[in-house]
Structure formats: C-alpha cells, structure tokens
N, C-alpha and C positions, 0 to 999 in steps of 0.2 A: 820326823816321819818314822813311825814305828816299823820295825823290821817286818812284821807280819803284813803290813800294807804293800811291801815290795812285791810279794807273791801275787797280789791282785793286779799287778801291772801286766801280767801275761796276755790278757785279751788285747792289749794295746801294743804288742810287740812290734808292729809295723811303724809305730810312732816314737817309741822310746828304746833306749838301750840301758840295761842294768850293768854297772861296773862293779865287779867283785874283786877282792884280793885273790890273785891267782896263786897256784901252787908255785912256790919259789925254789923248790929243791927238796931233796931227801932230808927229812928231819926238821924242816923249817915249819913251825906251827904258827908263829906270830911275827908281826913286823910293826914298826913304829912309823906313823905317818909323819913325814918331814916337810912336805909341801903339798898344797891342794889348791885347786881353782875355786872360785866363788860362784854362788848361784847367779845365773844371768850371764856369765861369761860365754862369749862365742869361742868355739874351739875349732881349729883346722885339723884335718886328718894328719895324724902323726905327732900332734902337739902333746906335750906331757900334761896329763891330768893330775897325777899324784906321783910323789917320790916317797918310797918307803924304805926303811932301813931294817936289816936283820943283823944278827951278830957277825955275819960274814961280809955283807956288801950293801950298797944302796941300789935299789931297782927303780926304774921309771915305768909307770903305767901310762901308755899312750892311747890317744883316741884312734879308733879304727875308721872314722869318717868325720866329715864336717858335722857339727852339732852345737847345741847350747846346753849349758849345765842347768838342770831343773831343780835337783835336790842334791845336797851334800850331806852324807850321813857319817862321815869320819872327819875329825878335826885334827889339826896339827898337834903332835906329841901324843896322840891316842895310840894305844897298843891294840891292834886288830888281829883277828884270827883269819886263817886261810878260809876263803869262801864268804867272808862278811861283805855285805853290800857297802860300797864306798860312795857311790853316786848314782843318780838316774839322769840320763842325758836325753834331750829331745833331738831326734834326727831331723835334718832339714836339707 
C-alpha cells in the first residue's frame, strides 16, 4: 500500500485508524521494527501491535481499541522514521 494512499483514508476515519510511529523522545528520529501483527489479526484494546527498538530502549505500540489489522506497512527489521505509517486498523 503506497504511503500516499494512507492520506486518502481520512474520509473513512470513523471506520479505520492509522497507526504511525510516535515520537519516542528527544533526538530519536528512527526505530527498528522488532515485532508486528499480521493482516487479518484481531486485536484487543491494549494489545501490542508493534515493538520497535531505538538505540536506548524497546517500545511497544498498543491498540487503543478493539480492531482488526487491515494493512501492515512496516516489516520486521525495517528501520522506520517518526511519523511513518505502520498499519491501518479496522475499528469494530
């Protein structure tokens, strides 16, 4: 899924949630994806979607609500920048 398609999701904001790599602290520009869920996985609120590693620590990105993984745009061992879209989730 091309990155520019992600911006087209906005009209469907009530149905989907875009997961981006958050700001992980001062001076942190990139992180390495260490674990990720797969397309089609059902996710409970609070469940880990991604684990990412920086030079300083490993961070977990958790689901804010029950959902299903629709698209995964980051793969394990990929180096991603802050703000990059990691996944698109379907709310349910």
